[in-house]
VOBA-1610 file (N, C-alpha, C; in pm, whole numbers, padded with zeros to 5 digits, always signed):
BEGIN
Met-03111-07067-05901Met-03202-06979-05966Met-03261-06885-05862Leu-03268-06758-05891Leu-03320-06657-05799Leu-03450-06599-05854Arg-03550-06581-05770Arg-03675-06522-05813Arg-03659-06370-05822Leu-03696-06311-05937Leu-03686-06167-05955Leu-03822-06099-05950Glu-03910-06142-06033Glu-04044-06088-06041Glu-04133-06193-06101Arg-04261-06171-06100Arg-04354-06272-06150Arg-04317-06315-06291Gly-04295-06445-06307Gly-04268-06500-06438Gly-04124-06489-06484Arg-04035-06436-06400Arg-03898-06419-06443Arg-03804-06461-06331Thr-03704-06539-06365Thr-03604-06580-06268Thr-03467-06548-06323Glu-03368-06562-06240Glu-03231-06536-06283Glu-03145-06655-06247Glu-03067-06701-06343Glu-02972-06809-06317Glu-02863-06757-06224Arg-02788-06847-06163Arg-02679-06806-06073Arg-02575-06721-06146Asn-02562-06737-06277Asn-02463-06658-06352Asn-02513-06518-06387Gly-02637-06484-06346Gly-02689-06350-06369Gly-02773-06335-06494Asn-02779-06437-06578Asn-02858-06429-06700Asn-03005-06453-06669Pro-03095-06368-06722Pro-03238-06389-06695Pro-03288-06516-06764Lys-03384-06581-06701Lys-03445-06700-06757Lys-03595-06687-06740Glu-03670-06702-06847Glu-03815-06692-06840Glu-03872-06819-06778Glu-03981-06804-06710Glu-04045-06914-06642Glu-04195-06906-06669Thr-04259-07020-06685Thr-04402-07022-06708Thr-04475-06990-06577Val-04570-06898-06584Val-04650-06863-06468Val-04773-06951-06468Ser-04800-07014-06356Ser-04908-07113-06348Ser-05047-07052-06357Gly-05064-06929-06314Gly-05195-06868-06315Gly-05281-06907-06195His-05226-06980-06100His-05302-07018-05981His-05322-06897-05890Val-05424-06906-05806Val-05450-06802-05706Val-05431-06867-05570Tyr-05364-06795-05480Tyr-05333-06847-05347Tyr-05393-06757-05240Lys-05412-06814-05123Lys-05460-06739-05006Lys-05373-06776-04888Lys-05353-06679-04797Lys-05278-06705-04674Lys-05372-06687-04555Val-05356-06776-04457Val-05436-06771-04335Val-05341-06774-04217Glu-05368-06690-04117Glu-05283-06687-03998Glu-05324-06796-03900Leu-05224-06865-03846Leu-05244-06968-03745Leu-05151-06940-03628Ile-05185-06991-03512Ile-05096-06984-03396Ile-05083-07126-03343Gly-04962-07180-03354Gly-04936-07314-03304Gly-04864-07307-03171Ser-04884-07408-03087Ser-04816-07407-02957Ser-04772-07548-02921Ser-04669-07553-02836Ser-04616-07681-02790Ser-04535-07659-02663Pro-04538-07753-02572Pro-04451-07745-02455Pro-04309-07794-02486Asn-04289-07851-02605Asn-04161-07914-02637Asn-04064-07831-02721Ser-04113-07770-02833Ser-04021-07699-02922Ser-04096-07611-03021Ile-04022-07523-03085Ile-04077-07439-03193Ile-04121-07528-03308Thr-04040-07626-03342Thr-04073-07718-03452Thr-04204-07791-03423Asp-04221-07837-03301Asp-04346-07906-03265Asp-04466-07811-03274Ala-04447-07685-03240Ala-04555-07587-03250Ala-04595-07565-03396Ile-04496-07556-03484Ile-04523-07542-03628Ile-04596-07665-03680Glu-04543-07781-03647Glu-04602-07906-03695Glu-04744-07927-03643Ala-04771-07886-03521Ala-04906-07898-03465Ala-05004-07809-03542Ala-04963-07688-03574Ala-05051-07597-03648Ala-05077-07648-03789Val-04973-07693-03858Val-04989-07744-03994Val-05075-07871-03994Ser-05049-07960-03900Ser-05125-08084-03891Ser-05274-08057-03868Arg-05303-07967-03776Arg-05444-07935-03747Arg-05509-07866-03866Ala-05441-07772-03928Ala-05498-07701-04043Ala-05525-07796-04159Ser-05438-07895-04178Ser-05455-07988-04290Ser-05577-08078-04274Gln-05634-08083-04154Gln-05755-08163-04133Gln-05878-08098-04194Thr-05876-07965-04209Thr-05993-07895-04262Thr-05963-07809-04386Met-05837-07796-04423Met-05800-07714-04540Met-05732-07803-04643Arg-05757-07773-04771Arg-05694-07848-04879Arg-05589-07762-04947Asn-05501-07826-05020Asn-05401-07760-05105Asn-05302-07673-05028Leu-05270-07710-04903Leu-05168-07635-04828Leu-05035-07652-04899Asp-04967-07541-04925Asp-04842-07545-05002Asp-04721-07497-04926Trp-04735-07400-04835Trp-04618-07347-04765Trp-04661-07281-04635Phe-04561-07250-04553Phe-04586-07172-04432Phe-04475-07069-04416Glu-04505-06966-04340Glu-04405-06865-04305Glu-04428-06826-04159Val-04320-06820-04084Val-04329-06788-03941Val-04312-06637-03924Asp-04408-06574-03858Asp-04405-06430-03834Asp-04348-06396-03697Gln-04385-06475-03596Gln-04340-06446-03459Gln-04315-06577-03385Val-04219-06572-03296Val-04195-06682-03204Val-04196-06622-03064Arg-04271-06682-02976Arg-04274-06635-02838Arg-04299-06754-02747Gly-04292-06731-02620Gly-04311-06842-02529Gly-04339-06796-02388Gln-04360-06893-02304Gln-04389-06868-02163Gln-04271-06918-02080Ile-04234-06839-01981Ile-04126-06876-01890Ile-04186-06900-01751Val-04152-07015-01694Val-04199-07049-01560Val-04077-07092-01478Asn-04057-07025-01364Asn-03944-07057-01276Asn-03810-07056-01349Gly-03793-06957-01436Gly-03665-06940-01505Gly-03639-07038-01618Lys-03742-07114-01660Lys-03725-07211-01769Lys-03837-07193-01871Val-03806-07227-01996Val-03908-07220-02100Val-04011-07329-02074Ala-04137-07286-02060Ala-04245-07379-02031Ala-04331-07410-02153His-04335-07315-02248His-04423-07333-02363His-04374-07246-02479Tyr-04384-07299-02601Tyr-04348-07227-02723Tyr-04474-07194-02799Gln-04477-07074-02858Gln-04590-07032-02940Gln-04537-06970-03068Val-04594-07010-03181Val-04549-06962-03312Val-04669-06901-03385Val-04656-06774-03423Val-04757-06709-03507Val-04708-06725-03650Met-04790-06786-03734Met-04747-06820-03868Met-04862-06807-03967Lys-04827-06805-04093Lys-04926-06806-04199Lys-04904-06930-04283Val-05013-06992-04326Val-05005-07102-04420Val-05066-07055-04551Gly-05006-07098-04661Gly-05057-07062-04792Gly-05117-07182-04859Phe-05229-07160-04927Phe-05291-07269-05000Phe-05346-07218-05133Arg-05351-07311-05227Arg-05398-07279-05361Arg-05550-07288-05365Ile-05615-07184-05420Ile-05760-07183-05438Ile-05791-07277-05556Glu-05886-07365-05536Glu-05922-07459-05642Glu-05990-07388-05758Asp-05965-07440-05877Asp-06029-07384-05999Asp-06174-07420-06004
//
């Protein structure tokens, strides 16, 4: 199923399929995670820390990946990302 526009999706065969829209409201917040080990660890550190003070986290998207090089080797990974969460009713 492919997302086309709000409330409408398309089956793999190209036929449109209506979908119920939840009516929820979401917000995105930018985070910067870091790790000396990997990009994945940087993402997981940011999500883990954010989940301690934020509720209803639903997804993340990575905007930038960068890092620090020391003596010709990767020393640190940094990920600029956004997390999305649902605003409570």
